[in-house]
N, C-alpha and C positions, 0 to 999 in steps of 0.2 A: 554793275551800274556805272555809267560814265561819271568821271570826276565832276564835270560841270553840273550834271543833274544832282549829284550828292551835295555839291556846294549850295545849290539853290534850296534844296530841302533843309540843309542845316541852317541856312539863313532864315527860312520860313519858321523853323522850329523855334529859333531864338527870338524872332520877332513876336511869335505867339506867346512864348514864355515871358518876354518882357511886358507885353500887354497884360498877361494874366497876373504877373507880380504886382503891377500897378493897380489892377482892378480887384485883386483878391479873388478871382473867379476860377483859378486853376483847381482841379479836383483836389479836395482836402485842404486847399489853401485857406479856406475860411476857418479851419481849425489849426493849421500849422503854416505859418508864413514861409513861403519859399525863400525869401531873403535870409531868414534864420537858418534854413537848411544849408544854403550856399555858404554862409559864414561858418557854420559848424564843419562843413566839408573842408574848407580852407584851413581851419584851426587844426584839423586832424591830419593835415599834410596832403589832402587830396587836391586834384586839379579840376576846376570847373571848366571842362573842355567844351569847345563849340563844335559839336557834332550831332548827328541825328539822335544817338542814344547818349546824351550828355548825362553826367551824374545826377542832375536835378530831375530830368525826365525819367531816368532809370529808377531813382528813389521813389518818386510818386507812383510810378507804375508798379513797383514792388509793394508799396503800401496799399495800393488798390487791389493788388493780387491777393493779399492775405484776407481781405474781407469780401472777395468776390465769391459768388456761388460756384463758379468754376475757377479753381485756383491753379490751373495749368499755366505754364509759361506761354504757350501758344495764345491763350486767352488774353494774357497781359500784353502780348505784342499786338493782338487785334484791337485792344483798347487804345494802345498808343496810336495806331494807324487811324482808327475812327476819330480819336481826339484831334489829330492833325487835320482831318477832313480831306475832301478832294483837292488835290493840288495838280498844277501843271507839271508835266514830265512824268517819268517812270517812278512809281513807288517801290519800296523794298518788297521782296518776295513774301515777307511774313514769316520767314523761318525764325525759330526761337533761339538759335545758337548765338548770334551776336548779343541778344538781350541777356542771356545767361552769363556770357563773358562780362558784359557791362555790370551785372549785379556783383560779380566777384571783385570788380575793381572798386566798389564802394568801400570806404574805410570801415574796418571791422567794428570799431567802437561807435560808429555813427548812430545806428538805431537804439543802442543801449543808452547812450547819453541823452538822446532826445526823449526816450520813453521815461526815464527817471525825472527829467526836468518838467515834462508835461504833467506827470503825476503829482509832483511837488507843487506846481502852480495851481492845479485843480484843488488840492487840499487847502492851500493858502486862500483860495478864492471862496470856498464854501464854508470853511471853518470846521471845528471839531465835533459839533453836535452837542447834545445835552446830557448824555449818559456819564456817570461817574463825575459829576460836578463840572462837566464841560471840558474834560481832559481829552487830549488826542489819543484815540484808541487805535492801535495798529494790530491787525490780525495776522497770525503766522499760520500758514497751512502748506501742505505738500501734496504732490501728485506725481504721476508717472506718465511719460510721453513716449510714443513709438515713432519710428522713422524707417526709411527704406533700408532693406537688407543689402548693404554694400560692404565690401571688405574694410573700407576706411571707417564707416560708421560702426561696424562690429568691433573694430580695434579700440575705438574711443568709448563706445557705449555698449558693452557686451550684453547679450540677451540673457534671459533667465536660465538658471541651471536646470530647471525642470523641463526645458524644451530641448529637443534634439538639435544638433548642429545642422544648419541649412533649413530648418523648419520655423524657428522663431525669428523675432525681429529685434533689432537693437532698442534698448530702453534707456531713457534719461530720467533721472530723479530730479524733480524741480521743487524748490521751496520758494514761496512768494510771500512778500509783506504787503498787505493791503490796508487801505484806510477803511475803517468800519463805517464811517458816516458817508463818505463820498463814493467808496468802491474803487478808488484809484489804486493801481498797482505801483508801489513806491520802490520796490527792489525785488530782485529775484536772483537765484543762484541755481545752476544745474550741474550735475555730475553723473557719472556712471551709476547704473542702478545697483551695482554691487561692487564691493571692494573696500579697502581701508579709507576712512574719512570721507565716505560718500553718503552717510546717513543724513537724515533730516536735521538732527542737532548739529552735526558737523557743518552742514551748509548754512545753518542759521548763524553760526559763529563768524562766518564770512560776511554777514549782513548787519553786524552790530552798528556800523556807521550810519545806517538808515534810521536809527532811533535817536531822538533828541531828548534832552532833559525835560521832564514833565510828561512824557509819553507813558502810555500803559500798554504793555505787550500782552496780547490775548491769544491763547493757544490751547490745544488739547493736551492729553496726558503725555504724549511723546516728548514734549518740551519741559515737563515738570521735573526738574532735577536741581540738586544743589548748585551744580556748576553753572547752569544756564542762568539761574536767578542771581548768583554771585557775580556773574559777568555783566548783568544788566544794572545792578544797583549802583556801582560807581559812576555810571552815566546819568544817574538821576531818573532811571526808568523803572517804574513799578511793573509787577507781573500779576496776571490772573490766569492760572492754568487749572485744568482738571487734574486731580491727584493721580499720580502714577499708581498702577494697580499693585506694584510690588512694595509700596510703602505702607506701613502699618499706621493706622489712625486710632488714637485712644482719647476720647473726649473727657476722660476722668483726669487727665494730666494737663499741665500748662495753666496759663492765666485765662480764666473763664470770662467771656464777653457776653454770653447768653446761652440759650439752649442750643446745643450742638454747634457752638461757635466759640473758639478759643485761640490763644496765641501760644505757640510752642517754639522751642529752639531746635534747629537742625544743626548737627555737628558736622564739621568738614570731614569728608571721607578721605581715604588714602589717595595719593596722586595718581591719576590715570596716565596711561602711556602717552597720550597725545599732548599732554600739558607739560610745559617747561617748568623747571623747578622754581625759577624766579617768579613766574606768574602764580604758581601754587602758593608760595610764601606770601605773596601780596594779598591773597584773598582772605577774608575774615575767618576766624576759627569757628564761628557760629552765625547762624542767620535766624532772625525772628520771623516766623511765618504764621500767618493766620489761616486756620483750617475751618471751613464752613460746610456743614452737611445740608444738601438741598434735596427736598422731596418733590417729585414730579407727580402732580395729581391729574394732569390732563389725560383723558383716555386715548388709547392707541399709540402712545409713545413707548418705545422699546425700553428706555432707561427709566427706572422708577426712583432710584436714589443715586446721588453722586456727591462727591466731596470736592470742594474747590480749595486750592492753595493760592494764597495771595500775599503780597507785601503791603496791601492797603489795610493797615491795622486799625484805623480809627472807625469804630462801629457807628459813630454819629455821622461822620462825613460819608461813609460808605456802608450803609445798612446791608444786611445780608440779602434782602429782597432786590436791592440795586445790583449787587454782585451777580445774583442769579439771572437778572434781566440782561446784564452785559454778556454773561457767558452764553446765554441762549441766543443772543444776537450774533455770536460767532458763526452761526450757520450761514450768515450772509456771505462769509468768505467762501464757503462751500459752493454757494450759488454763483459767486463771482468766477471761481475757477471753472464751474460748469459752463458759464457764459463764454469763457475764453475757449474751452476745449470743445464744447458741443456746438454752440452757435457760430463760433468762428472756425471750427474744425481744426483746432490746434492739437487735438489728441493724437493725430497722425501727421507728422511733418512730411514734407515732400523732397527736401534737398538731399543730395547723395554724398556730401562730404561734411565732416564735423564743423568746418569753418562756416559753410553755408547754412548748416542746421542752426548754429548759434545766431547768425544774422536773421534767419527766418523766425526763430523764437522771439527775438526782440522786436522784430517788425510786428508780430502779432500783439505783443504787449503794448507797443506804441499805438497801434490801431485801436486796441481796447481802450487805452487812456484817452484817445481822441474822441471816441464814441461816447465815453463817460463824460467828457467835457461838453459834448453836444447835448446829451440828455440832461446834464445839470443846468445848462443854460436854458433849456426848454422848461425845466421844472421851476427855475428861479423866476422866469417871466410869467409863469402860471401861478406863482405863489405856493409852490409845493416844495417838499424836500427832495434831495437828489435821487434817493432810491425809490421814490414813488412813481417814477417814469420808467417804462420798460426799456431795458438795454437792447433786447432783440428788436423791438420796434424801431429804436434809434438806428440800429445798424441796417435794417431793411430799408427804411426810408432814405438813409444816406446813400445806399447803393443806387437807388432810383433817381434821387435828386442831383447828386454830385455831377454826373456827366452833363445834365442839362444846364446847371448853374455855370459850368465851365464854358459854355458856348454863348452865354448871354452878355450883353453890355452891362457895365457896372450898376446902373440904376435898376435894371430888370433883375440882375443877379441878387441885389440886396432884397428886393421884394420876394424873390423866390426863397432866399434864406430865411426870411421872416415867416413865410408860409411853412417851410420845413419845420421850424421850431414849434409853430402852432399845431401842426399835425402830430408831431411826436408827443407833445404835451397831452394830447387826448388819450394816449394809450397808457393808462394808469395801471400799475401793478395791483392786483386784487389784494385786499386786506383780509386774509383768512387765518386768523389766529387759531392755534391748536388743530390745524388741518393735519390729517394723517392718511396715508395710502399704503396698500400692501407693497412690499419690495419685490415685485414680480412684474413681468411683462405679459400682455395679452396676445400680441402679435407672434405667431409661431415662426420660428426660423425655417429657412428653406432646407429641405432634407438632403443636403449635400454632405458627403462624408468629409471628415477633416483630413488635411494633407499632413501625413505623419512621416514624410521623408522629403529630401530635397527635390525641387520641381524637376531638375534635369534627370535625376534618377527615375522619377515617376514617368517622365516622357519616354525614357529609354525602355522601360518595362512595357509600354504600350506598343512598341514596334513588333511586328510579326517576327517569330523565330525563324532563322534561316536553317 
């Protein structure tokens, strides 16, 4: 393309960007101010370049890409060209190579810092909810994510040992901290699926800074250990976990608070290999832990009896029924991760290098928090709680409305944004307590055999013998 033509296009892009920054009508700009993104890029040492694929245009294209029904780079380039609209002169060819290079030039920490801040702002805006006396409850949960089978990804995120080389895919273990009331993702840490210090508890230890004094950490039995609770308590963070299956519970011992409800002392075990001696000596020799047995009477549930371990020792402030309701609400985090992985298709990432995989992961989490912000606004204007509005509906309507809002003048864009909130608020999540379904699928899989060897070897076998 001629330099003069490229110069005209670059000027047009920045005139459009300037107008959209002023009007707030750039795609996603109603949820994330472009001026804030520019400032963050400059803080991280990036340059806000004046070119066709400037960092600002690239960032918002990447953000739209992760929520698009077609998450390919070609579709992202098509969205950029469609957003620019018909221009005089020759348009770029639409190849995705320049866009992919522009994505790599974005600061590595940019999506992570924005995702954390957007999540924290959402929590501050909607508050903590009413459970456990209105304390902020943060749910810890883990999952596994797949990615393209490239040598670089395999080196950083090895595949499962149960799969043959060249057959499986690289796997990332992810641990996320989510707000129970708002659903915001506040922090996350990823690591290889296997190896030393890659387990969920090890990743959680890297996320302790995301908990503040007065918070309640809520998680399943994987996080119920002396060490995890002892690391939380000095921060003023209480814990509510399901009891680990290897720990023996005897309600005949300890200080009795009620039927199948008592306080016992956990003695500090021997120092594990990962812990430094100085930290080990600083931890208390004993912990007071309240153990509560909960009976599940609802039909269809797999678990009939479970034991909870908590540092919320006061039975008046925190009755056992309230503890049971809070732990049952932990399922909301499972639904949140399902929303990110299934609705946003984060279960299989697309990038072919570990650096871009990390950027793509945090772009998904940033987009998730922005959609949560949108649905919470819709719920607030309709007089509902944040989780009463469908996340999937919010994402679907945002996909359809954002490109149109971006093309409107400020007054029309504001009216369209208000319509968007009203439409989203109509899609209320069904209140179906004690619902249960069989853990099975009805749709039959296609009868294709599984690939049990590298694809190159399988293709070679198909060639006729000479």
